[in-house]
MILUM-396148 format. One record per residue (C-alpha): residue in three letters; x, y, z. Coordinates in steps of 0.25 Angstrom, whole numbers, padded with zeros to 4 digits, always signed. Each point is the difference from the previous one (the first is absolute). Example, Ala and Ser with C-alpha at 12.3 -4.5 7.8 and 13.67 -1.06 7.14 Angstrom:
2
Ala+0049-0018+0031/Ser+0006+0014-0002/
This chain:
874
Met-0011-0155+0009/Ile+0012-0001+0010/Leu+0015-0001-0004/Ser+0001-0015+0000/Thr-0012-0002-0010/Phe+0005+0010-0009/Ala+0014-0006+0000/Ser-0006-0014-0003/Gly-0008+0006-0011/Leu+0013+0005-0007/Glu+0007-0013+0002/Leu-0011-0007-0007/Leu+0000+0010-0012/Ala+0015-0001-0001/Ala+0000-0016+0000/Ser-0011+0001-0011/Asn+0003+0000-0015/Ile-0009+0011-0002/Lys+0007+0011-0008/Glu-0006+0009-0010/Ser-0015-0002+0005/Tyr+0003+0007+0014/Ile+0008+0012-0003/Ser-0005+0009+0012/Leu-0001-0001+0015/Asn-0011+0010+0004/Leu-0003-0001+0016/Ser-0004+0015+0001/Gly-0008+0004+0012/Gln-0001-0013+0007/Asn+0005+0004+0014/Leu+0011-0010-0001/Thr+0011+0000+0011/Gly+0014-0006+0002/Thr+0012+0001-0009/Val+0001-0001-0016/Ser+0005-0014-0001/Pro+0013-0002-0008/Tyr-0007-0011-0007/Ile-0005+0011-0009/Gly+0014+0000-0007/Asn-0004-0014-0006/Leu-0012+0005-0008/Thr+0009+0004-0012/Phe-0012+0001-0009/Leu-0006+0012+0008/Met-0002+0013-0007/Leu-0008+0007+0011/Ile+0000+0000+0015/Asn-0010+0008+0007/Leu+0000-0001+0015/Gln-0005+0014+0003/Gln-0009+0004+0012/Asn+0004-0012+0009/Asn+0007-0001+0013/Phe+0013-0006-0005/Ser+0013+0003+0008/Gly+0014-0003+0000/Asn+0010+0001-0012/Ile-0003-0001-0015/Pro+0007-0014-0003/His+0012+0002-0009/Glu-0005-0013-0007/Ile-0010+0009-0008/Gly+0012+0004-0008/Arg-0001-0013-0007/Leu-0013+0003-0007/Phe+0006+0005-0013/Arg-0013+0001-0007/Leu-0007+0009+0011/Arg-0006+0013-0005/Tyr-0008+0005+0012/Ile+0003+0000+0015/Ile-0011+0006+0008/Phe+0003-0001+0015/Asn-0006+0014+0005/Ser-0007+0001+0013/Asn+0007-0010+0008/Thr+0009+0000+0012/Leu+0013-0004-0007/Gln+0014+0003+0005/Gly+0014-0001-0004/Gln+0007+0004-0013/Ile-0004-0002-0014/Pro+0007-0013-0004/Val+0012+0003-0009/Asn-0003-0011-0010/Leu-0014+0006-0002/Thr+0006+0008-0011/His+0003-0012-0008/Cys-0015-0001-0003/Ser+0003+0008-0013/Glu-0014-0002-0006/Leu-0006+0008+0012/Arg-0010+0010-0004/Thr-0006+0004+0014/Leu+0006+0000+0014/Asp-0009+0005+0010/Leu+0005-0001+0015/Val-0008+0013+0004/Leu-0005+0003+0014/Asn+0003-0011+0010/Lys-0010+0001+0011/Leu+0009+0000+0012/Glu+0011+0010-0001/Glu+0009-0008+0010/Asn+0000-0011-0011/Gln+0003+0008-0012/Leu+0009-0003-0011/Val+0014+0006+0002/Gly+0014+0002-0006/Glu+0005+0007-0012/Leu-0006-0002-0014/Pro+0007-0009-0009/Pro+0010+0009-0007/Tyr-0001-0007-0014/Ile-0015-0001+0001/Gly-0002+0008-0013/Phe+0009-0010-0008/Thr-0004-0013+0006/Leu-0015+0003-0002/Pro-0001+0006-0014/Asn-0014-0004-0002/Ile-0006+0006+0013/Arg-0012+0010-0002/Ile-0005+0001+0014/Leu+0009+0001+0012/Leu-0007+0003+0013/Leu+0009+0000+0013/Ala-0008+0011+0008/Gly-0002-0001+0014/Asn+0012-0007+0005/Gln+0013+0003+0006/Phe+0010+0000-0011/Phe+0011+0010+0001/Gly+0012+0004-0008/Asn+0000+0006-0014/Ile-0010-0002-0011/Pro+0008-0009-0010/His+0005+0008-0011/Ser-0002-0013-0009/Ile-0015+0003+0001/Ser+0001+0009-0012/Asn+0004-0012-0008/Ala-0014-0007+0002/Ser-0005+0006-0012/Lys-0014-0006+0000/Leu-0003+0005+0014/Glu-0014+0006+0001/Trp-0003+0001+0015/Leu+0012+0003+0010/Asp-0004+0001+0015/Phe+0010+0001+0011/Ala-0008+0009+0009/Asn+0000-0002+0015/Asn+0014-0005+0002/Ser+0013+0006+0005/Leu+0007+0002-0013/Thr+0011+0011+0000/Gly+0009+0007-0010/Ser-0003+0006-0014/Ile-0010-0005-0010/Pro+0006-0005-0013/Glu+0000+0011-0010/Asp-0002-0009-0012/Leu-0014-0005+0004/Gly-0005+0006-0013/Arg+0005-0012-0007/Leu-0012-0007+0006/Arg-0008+0005-0012/Asn-0013-0009+0004/Leu+0000+0005+0014/Thr-0014+0004+0005/Arg+0001+0000+0015/Leu+0012+0005+0008/Asn-0001+0000+0015/Phe+0012+0002+0009/Ala-0008+0007+0011/Arg+0003-0001+0015/Asn+0014-0003+0000/Asn+0013+0008+0004/Leu+0004+0002-0014/Gly+0009+0013-0003/Thr+0015+0004+0001/Arg-0001+0014+0006/Lys+0007+0005-0011/Gly-0011+0008-0006/Asn+0000-0007-0013/Asp-0009-0012+0003/Leu-0011+0003-0010/Arg+0009-0001-0012/Phe-0006-0013-0003/Leu-0013+0006-0003/Asp+0006+0006-0013/Ser+0001-0014-0006/Leu-0014-0004+0003/Val-0004+0009-0012/Asn+0003-0013-0008/Cys-0010-0008+0007/Thr-0012+0003-0009/Tyr-0010-0009+0007/Leu+0003+0005+0014/Glu-0013+0002+0008/Val+0004+0000+0015/Val+0013+0006+0007/Ser+0000-0001+0015/Leu+0012+0005+0007/Ser-0006+0005+0013/Lys+0007-0001+0014/Asn+0014+0000-0004/Asn+0012+0009+0001/Leu+0001+0004-0014/Arg+0006+0014-0001/Gly+0001+0010-0012/Ile-0007+0009-0009/Leu-0013-0006-0006/Pro+0004-0001-0015/Asn-0008+0006-0012/Ser+0001-0014-0006/Ile-0012-0005+0007/Ala-0008+0009-0009/Asn+0004-0009-0011/Phe-0004-0013+0007/Ser-0009-0010-0007/Ser-0013+0005-0004/His-0006-0012+0007/Leu+0005+0005+0014/Ser-0011-0001+0009/Tyr+0006+0001+0014/Leu+0012+0008+0005/Tyr+0004-0002+0015/Met+0012+0007+0005/Ser-0004+0004+0014/Ala+0009+0001+0012/Asn+0013+0003-0007/Pro+0009+0012+0001/Ile-0003+0004-0014/Ser+0002+0014-0004/Gly-0002+0009-0012/Ser-0014+0002-0006/Ile-0011-0007-0007/Pro+0004+0000-0015/Thr-0010+0009-0009/Gly-0001-0011-0010/Ile-0007-0010+0010/Gly-0013+0003-0007/Asn+0005-0009-0012/Leu-0003-0012+0009/Lys-0014-0001-0004/Asn-0003-0013+0007/Leu+0004+0004+0013/Ile-0009-0004+0011/Leu+0008+0003+0012/Ile+0012+0009+0004/Ala+0005-0002+0014/Ile+0013+0008+0003/Glu-0002+0003+0015/Val+0010+0004+0012/Gly+0011+0005-0009/Leu+0008+0012-0004/Leu-0008+0004-0012/Ala-0001+0015-0003/Gly-0005+0009-0010/Ser-0014+0001-0005/Ile-0010-0011-0004/Pro+0000+0000-0016/Ile-0013+0005-0006/Ser+0002-0013-0010/Val-0005-0009+0012/Gly-0013+0005-0003/Ser+0000-0006-0013/Leu+0001-0015+0005/Pro-0014-0005-0004/Lys+0001-0013+0009/Leu+0007+0006+0012/Gln-0008-0005+0013/Leu+0011+0002+0011/Leu+0010+0012+0001/Ser+0008+0000+0013/Leu+0011+0009+0002/Phe+0000+0003+0015/Gly+0012+0003+0009/Asn+0008+0007-0011/Asn+0005+0014-0002/Ile-0010+0003-0012/Ser-0004+0015-0001/Gly-0008+0007-0010/Glu-0015-0001-0002/Ile-0009-0011-0003/Pro-0002+0000-0015/Ser-0015+0002-0004/Ser+0003-0010-0010/Phe-0003-0010+0011/Gly-0015+0002-0004/Asn+0002-0009-0012/Leu+0003-0012+0009/Thr-0014-0006-0001/Phe+0005-0013+0006/Leu+0008+0005+0011/Thr-0004-0007+0013/Glu+0011+0005+0010/Leu+0009+0012+0000/Asp+0010+0002+0011/Leu+0009+0012+0000/His+0001+0002+0015/Arg+0013+0004+0007/Asn+0006+0009-0011/Ser+0001+0015-0003/Ile-0011+0001-0010/Arg-0006+0014+0000/Gly-0011+0008-0007/Ser-0015-0003+0000/Leu-0007-0013-0001/Pro-0004-0001-0015/Ser-0015-0002-0001/Ala+0002-0008-0012/Leu+0003-0012+0010/Gly-0015+0000+0002/Thr-0001-0007-0014/Cys+0007-0012+0005/His-0013-0008+0003/Gln+0007-0013+0004/Leu+0009+0006+0011/Gln-0001-0007+0013/Lys+0012+0005+0008/Leu+0006+0014-0001/Asp+0011+0004+0009/Leu+0007+0014-0002/Ser+0003+0002+0015/Asp+0013+0006+0005/Asn+0002+0010-0012/Asn-0001+0015-0002/Leu-0013+0000-0007/Ser-0008+0013+0002/Gly-0013+0006-0004/Ala-0014-0005+0001/Ile-0004-0015-0001/Pro-0007-0001-0013/Ser-0014-0005+0001/Glu+0002-0009-0012/Val+0011-0008+0007/Ile-0006-0001+0014/Gly-0013-0005-0007/Val+0006-0012-0007/Ser-0010-0011+0004/Ser+0009-0011-0004/Leu+0010+0003+0012/Ser-0002-0012+0009/Gly+0014-0002+0006/Trp+0005+0014+0005/Leu+0001+0014-0003/Asp+0012+0007+0007/Leu+0003+0015-0002/Ser+0006+0002+0014/His+0012+0008+0003/Asn-0001+0010-0011/His-0005+0014-0001/Phe-0014-0001-0005/Thr-0010+0011+0003/Gly-0014+0003+0000/Arg-0012-0009+0003/Ile-0002-0014-0003/Pro-0009-0001-0012/Ser-0014-0006+0002/Glu+0003-0011-0010/Val+0008-0007+0010/Gly-0013-0007+0003/Asn+0002-0008-0013/Leu+0011-0008+0007/Lys-0010-0010+0005/Asn+0010-0012+0000/Val+0013+0007+0004/Arg+0006-0007+0012/Gln+0010+0011+0004/Leu-0001+0015-0002/Asp+0012+0008+0005/Leu+0000+0016-0001/Ser+0008+0003+0012/Glu+0011+0010+0001/Asn-0005+0010-0010/Lys-0006+0014+0001/Leu-0015-0004-0003/Ser-0011+0008+0006/Gly-0014+0001+0001/Glu-0011-0010+0005/Ile+0001-0014-0003/Pro-0011-0003-0012/Ser-0011-0008+0005/Ser+0001-0009-0012/Leu+0012-0007+0007/Ala-0010-0008+0007/Ser-0003-0008-0013/Cys+0015-0006+0001/Val-0006-0012+0007/Gly+0012-0008-0004/Leu+0010+0008+0008/Glu+0009-0007+0010/Tyr+0011+0011+0002/Leu-0004+0015+0000/Asn+0011+0010+0003/Leu-0003+0015-0001/Ser+0010+0005+0011/Asp+0009+0012+0000/Asn-0009+0009-0009/Phe-0009+0012+0002/Phe-0014-0007+0000/Arg-0011+0006+0008/Gly-0014-0002+0004/Pro-0007-0012+0007/Ile+0003-0014-0004/His-0012-0004-0008/Pro-0010-0009+0006/Gly-0001-0007-0013/Phe+0013-0006+0002/Ser-0007-0010+0009/Ser-0001-0008-0013/Leu+0015-0003-0001/Lys-0002-0012+0009/Gly+0012-0007-0007/Leu+0011+0010+0006/Glu+0012-0007+0007/Glu+0008+0013+0001/Leu-0005+0014+0001/Asp+0009+0012+0002/Leu-0006+0015+0000/Ser+0011+0006+0009/Gln+0007+0013-0001/Asn-0012+0008-0007/Asn-0011+0009+0005/Phe-0012-0009+0001/Ser-0010+0005+0009/Gly-0014-0004+0006/Lys-0004-0012+0008/Met+0009-0013+0002/Pro-0006-0009-0011/Lys-0006-0011+0009/Phe-0003-0009-0012/Leu+0014-0004+0000/Asp-0002-0009+0012/Thr-0008-0009-0009/Phe+0010-0003-0011/Pro+0003-0015+0002/Phe+0014+0000-0007/Leu+0006+0013+0005/Arg+0013-0002+0007/Arg+0007+0013-0001/Leu-0006+0014+0002/Asn+0007+0013+0000/Leu-0009+0013+0002/Ser+0011+0008+0008/Phe+0003+0015-0001/Asn-0014+0004-0006/Asn-0011+0008+0007/Leu-0009-0011+0003/Glu-0009+0001+0012/Gly-0010-0008+0008/Glu+0000-0014+0007/Val+0010-0011-0005/Pro-0007-0013-0001/His+0003-0012+0009/Lys-0003-0011-0010/Gly+0007-0007-0012/Ile+0014+0006-0004/Phe-0002+0010+0011/Lys+0002-0011+0010/Asn+0015-0001-0004/Ser+0008+0012+0004/Ser+0012-0005-0008/Ala-0008-0001-0013/Ile-0005+0015+0001/Ser+0005+0014+0001/Val-0009+0011+0003/Ala+0011+0010+0006/Gly+0000+0014-0003/Asn-0016+0002+0000/Gly-0002+0009+0012/Lys-0015-0002+0001/Leu-0001-0015+0001/Cys-0005-0007+0012/Gly-0003-0014+0005/Gly+0006-0012-0006/Ile+0008-0011+0007/Ser+0008+0004+0012/Glu+0013-0002-0008/Leu-0003+0012-0008/Lys+0000+0009+0012/Leu-0011+0009-0005/Pro-0009+0008+0009/Pro-0014-0006+0003/Cys-0011+0005-0008/Thr-0011+0009+0005/Ser-0014-0002-0005/Ser-0005+0011-0009/Glu-0013+0001+0008/Ser+0007+0003+0013/Lys+0009+0010-0007/Lys-0012+0007-0006/Ser-0007+0000+0014/Glu+0013+0006+0007/Lys+0001+0010-0011/Ser-0014+0005+0002/Lys+0001+0000+0015/Gly+0013+0008-0001/Leu-0006+0010-0009/Lys-0012+0003+0009/Phe+0010+0001+0012/Met+0010+0009-0008/Ile-0010+0011-0006/Pro-0002+0007+0014/Leu+0015+0000+0002/Leu+0005+0006-0013/Pro+0001+0014+0005/Gly+0008-0004+0012/Leu+0009-0009-0009/Val+0003+0011-0010/Gly+0005+0009+0011/Leu+0008-0012+0006/Val+0007-0002-0013/Leu+0004+0014-0001/Val+0006+0000+0014/Met+0007-0013-0003/Ser+0005+0006-0014/Leu+0007+0012+0007/Leu+0006-0009+0011/Ile+0006-0009-0011/Ile+0005+0012-0008/Asn+0007+0005+0012/Arg+0006-0014+0003/Leu+0005-0001-0014/Arg+0007+0013+0001/Lys+0008-0005+0012/Lys+0004-0013-0006/Arg+0007+0008-0011/Thr+0012+0001+0009/Val+0003-0015-0001/Thr+0011-0002-0009/Gly-0004+0000-0015/Ser+0006-0014-0003/Glu-0007-0007+0010/Ser-0014+0006-0002/Ser+0001-0001-0015/Ser+0004-0015+0001/Arg-0012-0003+0009/Lys-0010+0008-0009/Asp-0012-0008-0004/Leu+0004-0011+0009/Leu-0011-0004+0011/Leu+0007+0003+0013/Asn-0011-0005+0008/Val+0006-0011+0008/Ser+0007+0001+0013/Tyr+0011-0007+0007/Glu-0010-0006+0010/Ser-0009-0006-0011/Leu+0012-0006-0007/Leu+0005-0006+0013/Lys-0014-0006+0002/Ala+0000-0005-0015/Thr+0013-0007+0001/Gly-0002-0006+0014/Gly+0011+0009+0006/Phe+0009-0002-0012/Ser+0000-0014+0004/Ser+0011-0009-0006/Ala-0011-0010-0003/Asn-0005+0011-0010/Leu+0014+0003-0006/Val+0000-0002-0015/Gly+0014+0004-0003/Ala+0011+0010+0003/Gly+0009+0009-0009/Ser+0010+0010+0001/Phe-0009+0011+0004/Gly-0011-0006+0007/Ser-0009-0013+0004/Val-0013-0004-0006/Tyr-0012-0005+0008/Lys-0013-0006-0003/Gly-0011+0008+0006/Ile-0015+0001+0001/Leu-0006+0014+0000/Asp-0013+0004+0007/Pro-0011+0002-0002/Asp-0002-0008-0013/Gln+0011-0010+0003/Thr+0008+0003-0012/Val+0013-0009-0001/Val+0012+0009-0003/Ala+0015+0000+0000/Val+0006+0010+0009/Lys+0015+0004-0003/Val+0006+0006+0013/Leu+0012+0009-0003/Phe+0013-0002+0008/Leu+0003+0015+0001/His+0013-0002+0007/Gln+0005-0006-0013/Arg+0007+0009-0009/Gly-0009+0003-0013/Ala-0013-0006+0007/Leu-0006+0014+0000/Lys+0004+0002-0014/Ser-0006-0013-0004/Phe-0013+0003+0006/Met-0001+0013-0007/Ala+0004-0007-0013/Glu-0011-0010+0001/Cys-0011+0011+0004/Glu+0005+0008-0012/Val-0001-0011-0010/Leu-0013-0007+0004/Arg-0009+0012+0004/Asn-0004+0002-0015/Ile+0004-0012-0008/Arg-0010-0011-0002/His+0002-0013-0007/Arg-0005-0014+0002/Asn+0014-0006+0001/Leu+0005+0010+0011/Val-0003-0002+0014/Lys-0010+0010+0005/Ile+0003+0009+0012/Leu-0013+0002+0008/Thr+0005+0010+0010/Ala+0012+0005+0008/Cys+0003+0003+0014/Ser+0009+0011+0006/Ser-0002+0002+0015/Ser+0006-0004+0013/Asp+0000-0013+0008/Phe-0004+0000+0015/Glu+0014+0004+0004/Gly+0000+0012-0009/Asn+0009-0005-0010/Asp-0002+0003-0015/Phe-0007-0011-0007/Lys-0002-0002-0015/Ala-0007-0011-0007/Leu-0006-0003-0014/Val-0013-0009-0001/Tyr-0002-0008-0013/Glu-0010-0010-0005/Phe+0004-0014+0005/Met+0005-0010-0010/His-0005-0014+0005/Asn+0009-0008-0008/Gly+0013+0007+0005/Ser+0012+0003-0009/Leu+0006-0007-0012/Glu+0012-0002+0008/Ile-0007-0010+0009/Trp-0006-0008-0012/Leu+0013-0001-0007/His+0008-0004+0012/Pro-0009-0006+0010/Glu+0011-0006+0007/Ser+0005+0014+0005/Thr-0013+0003+0007/Ser-0008-0005+0012/Asp-0014+0004+0001/Asp-0014-0005+0001/Leu-0004+0000-0015/Asn+0008-0013-0002/Tyr+0006+0005-0013/Ser+0009-0013-0002/Ser-0013-0007-0004/Arg-0003+0010-0010/Ile+0006+0001-0014/Leu-0001+0012-0010/Ser-0005-0006-0014/Leu+0006+0005-0013/Leu-0012+0009-0003/Gln+0000+0006+0014/Arg+0015+0003-0001/Leu-0002+0006-0014/Asn-0012+0009+0006/Ile+0008+0005+0011/Ala+0011+0003-0010/Ile-0010+0008-0009/Asp-0006+0007+0012/Val+0014+0005+0005/Ala+0004+0004-0014/Ser-0014+0008-0001/Ala+0003+0007+0013/Leu+0014+0004-0005/Glu-0005+0005-0013/Tyr-0010+0008+0007/Leu+0010+0006+0009/His+0010+0003-0011/Arg-0010+0005-0011/His-0013+0004+0006/Cys+0003+0008+0012/Gly+0003+0014-0006/Lys+0014+0000+0004/Pro+0006-0014+0000/Ile+0002-0007+0014/Val+0011-0010+0003/His-0003-0011+0010/Cys+0015-0003+0003/Asp-0003-0012+0009/Leu-0007-0010-0009/Lys+0001-0015+0006/Pro-0009-0011+0004/Ser-0002+0004+0014/Asn-0006+0013-0005/Ile-0010-0007-0009/Leu-0012-0003+0008/Leu-0012-0009-0004/Asp-0014+0002+0003/Asn-0012-0010+0001/Asp+0000-0002-0015/Met+0015-0001-0001/Thr+0001+0013-0007/Ala+0013+0006+0002/His+0002+0014+0006/Val+0013+0007+0000/Gly+0003+0006+0014/Asp+0010+0007+0009/Phe+0003+0014-0006/Gly+0010+0004+0010/Leu+0012+0002-0010/Thr-0009+0005-0011/Arg+0006+0012-0008/Phe-0007+0009-0010/Ile+0008+0001-0013/Pro+0001+0015+0000/Glu+0005+0000+0014/Ala+0011-0010-0003/Ile+0004+0007-0012/Arg+0002+0014+0008/Ser+0007-0007+0012/Asn+0015+0000+0000/Gln+0001-0011+0010/Ser+0001-0011-0010/Ser+0009-0009+0008/Ser-0010+0000+0012/Ile-0012-0003-0008/Gly+0008-0011-0007/Leu+0001-0008+0012/Lys-0015-0001+0002/Gly-0006-0014-0003/Thr+0003-0014+0004/Val+0012-0008-0003/Gly-0003-0009-0012/Tyr-0012+0008-0005/Ala+0007+0014-0001/Pro+0006+0002-0014/Pro+0015+0001-0001/Glu+0000+0014-0004/Tyr-0006+0005+0013/Gly+0012-0006+0007/Met+0009+0008-0009/Gly-0007+0013+0004/Ser-0010+0002-0012/Arg-0013+0007+0003/Val-0012-0008+0002/Ser-0008-0002-0013/Thr-0012-0008-0005/Tyr+0011-0009-0007/Gly+0004-0004+0015/Asp-0014-0005+0003/Val+0000-0008-0013/Tyr+0013-0007+0004/Ser-0006-0003+0014/Tyr-0013-0005-0007/Gly+0008-0009-0009/Ile+0007-0007+0012/Leu-0013-0001+0007/Leu-0006-0007-0013/Leu+0011-0010-0001/Glu-0001-0003+0015/Thr-0015-0002-0001/Phe+0002-0011-0011/Thr+0013-0006+0004/Gly-0003+0000+0015/Lys+0015+0005+0003/Arg+0003+0013+0007/Pro+0011+0009-0006/Thr+0008-0002+0012/Ser+0000-0015+0000/Asp+0013-0007+0004/Ile+0000-0007-0013/Phe+0004+0014-0007/Ala+0015+0002+0002/Glu+0012+0003-0009/Gly-0007+0009-0009/Leu-0013-0008-0002/Asp-0012+0007+0004/Leu-0015-0002-0002/His+0000+0007-0013/Asn+0011-0008-0007/Phe-0005-0013+0007/Val-0013+0001-0008/Lys+0006+0007-0013/Asn+0010-0012-0001/Ala-0011-0010+0000/Leu-0008+0007-0011/Pro-0007-0005-0008/Glu+0002-0015+0001/Gln+0005-0003+0014/Ile-0011+0008+0007/Ser-0004-0013+0008/Glu+0013+0002+0007/Val-0004+0013+0006/Leu-0015+0000+0001/Asp-0007-0003+0013/Pro-0001-0015+0000/Leu-0016+0002+0000/Phe+0001+0003-0015/Val+0010-0011-0004/Thr-0008-0012-0006/Gly+0012-0009+0002/Gly-0003-0015-0003/Glu-0014+0003-0003/Glu+0004+0009-0012/Gly-0006-0005-0013/Glu-0011-0009+0006/Gly-0014+0001-0004/Thr-0008+0004-0012/Ala+0005+0009-0011/Glu-0008+0011+0006/Glu+0006-0001+0013/Lys+0014+0000-0006/Leu-0004+0013-0007/Lys-0004+0005+0013/Gln+0013-0004+0007/Asp+0008+0006-0011/Gln-0008+0013+0000/Val+0002+0001+0015/Gln+0015-0002-0001/Glu+0001+0011-0011/Ser-0008+0009+0008/Leu+0009-0002+0012/Ala+0012+0003-0009/Thr-0006+0013-0005/Ile-0002+0004+0015/Leu+0014-0003+0003/Lys+0005+0008-0012/Ile-0008+0012+0004/Gly+0006-0001+0015/Val+0014-0001-0007/Ala-0003+0012-0009/Cys-0004+0009+0012/Ser+0012-0003+0008/Val+0011+0002-0010/Glu+0011+0009+0005/Ser-0001+0012-0009/Pro-0012+0008+0005/Arg-0005+0005-0014/Glu+0001-0014-0006/Arg-0011-0005+0010/Met-0013-0004-0004/Asp-0011+0011+0000/Ile-0010-0003+0011/Ser-0012+0002-0010/Asp+0006-0010-0009/Val+0001-0009+0013/Val-0014+0001+0003/Asn-0005-0003-0015/Asn+0009-0012-0002/Leu-0004-0006+0013/Gln-0014+0002-0003/Lys+0002-0007-0013/Val+0006-0012+0007/Lys-0012+0000+0009/Ser-0009+0000-0012/Thr+0008-0012-0006/Leu-0001-0008+0013/Arg-0015+0003+0001/Arg-0002-0006-0014/Cys+0008-0012+0004/Gly-0010-0002+0012/Ile+0009+0004+0011/Asn-0008+0006+0010/
């Protein structure tokens, strides 16, 4: 039916003498279009108007206020716009007003809610205004509508406080104020909850996604015994969960996520017999998981990730036979994984125990998880071989066992896991042949087998055809594969056996002579080493363990005569060239020192000293060093590094400042790529500060010293200014040391003569993190008159981050469009970005000892990454 037909029909009805016989107008779900005709105001006999689930647009006609007998208005799921007519409140007999969820957000209802609505609609029982653009305060008169049973203002732009006398609505069963901007920032926004104790029929309370601040009151333990759903997520709510919450025996769901809750989870939660979902992730909850959770026999989802929960995982959880999703990642859990828990066969969504401290083997009962889609045990301390029973988990789509101590071969039975889309076994001790069956997995789109001990030929088919989808770095005995992997060619086993046999036959007659030759050579080497001891102790110790097996001539050839065409970059102490070393055509980066430059030789020694023994996946690897003479007899020193094909972070963040053949201006770093880079750099700093015996301070952390490999993994480079902490503490030259670093990234205390410290690196990291997500250099011209990058971001937190973020992350006019799921995803992304910026600000505060600990930085960024991954951000 089109508009004209509908309007004509209303005219006929209005002209007729029919009164009591036709008291309703029900046109629900008829795909009607056009506007709601003002003739509807002439149908004074109407008691119900139901126009839901159509395509009506335009304003609600003010003539509807003439319908004094009207009891029900149901207009939900249309594309109406404008304000609620003021005279609609004249319909004092109104029981239901349903204006929920207009289909097109640009046509939503707008304006402030009528301030006297609670007085003018005394009989209202159901008031549903969700999914529009109403702003302003919740009318305090609403508490006078004493017959209200269902009150829903969700998904609007309401602000201010929630009326503290809502408890006068004694018949209230459902209260939904979620997804607004409610809150006063005064820390007492939750006082209204005390009054809800009087609502003895209350079943649903939903306050998620607001700015409600304050301590969670104990009064919620005295809410109605009918309460089934409690939603309070994404509010800065502090305090702890009341111990009396176990009184609410009909609770089905508790969701208090992404807040400031602390303390332990009350044991009484385990006495909620109907509880199906408990989600408390993203808080500061500590203590242990109560074993009383084993009583929650209807529990289907338990999500406690991103907290500080410690202790062991209670085996009693294994009695929760309805459990479908279990996420305990990013906590401090330890001990063995109980076989009772990992064998809960009902798990079908995900089991995530990553980022904890679990030890021991994976129990064989993991094979019971035949329907689980995601299994993540990464970043623990698990060991042993992977049980063959894992091959029974045929429903797996995502499997991550990275960063553990697993060993042994990858079981051939895993060929049954055909549904895998992502597989990460990196950073372990897996050995044996490269599993070729992986090239038959039809849905596999990401594979990481890096940093293990795998050997043999890498396949060419399936996922192995896409170098950007796989990582096999750090497996020294692999060969073959596509050319982009730059692996050596494979040699057939038959030819190897033949060559070995021939070699043995040839070598046997020569053995006596070889033994004698070895003895003679040994004497010569010993004599030569004695002579070398006359070399200065500092230089010989610095070059110890480095492979000094390249000459000036070989580097000259590798770099095309140090051609400007191969120049990658230049710094204070040297230039870096791309080179190709014979005989295996290895692509390298060659840093040639400017020995005439004061401090260059010291820089060379520092890099050799730092890099000769330390190894970490996020530190640039030095391959060899060269200390010889050029053709004219001049002293020549160079360092040879692994080449990073994706250049530096600097040229990705600021492509306008570089001109090269990689066309960076057409490439953009995604949110997850930037986050991964931030985590990589923080992990490298944590290693240098915490795990090198004596702490090492980098002293010059900045985007140009962060290099990116083929997989966009970040590596910290340029250790020319590095200091060891004991050396720095003993030195009296604090002022000269304090001048080290780069303007904008060096901490303020260095400029005042303070000694270098790990705190200084954390400051530089904080600035680098802010630059990575704002796209603004700390030396930008916009920072003047006391404003710097730190305060620029700090002043925008938490609500104006769109003003400082890289425009890539600002949704602008598209914000709010899409489904509810897409809105949730958008909100979660914005919250994650705010968290990242807060970390950057916390790292770059002026006082060194108030800066965030680098280990906490790594943990918090990993939590952000886990959150984004759950939102489907890849």
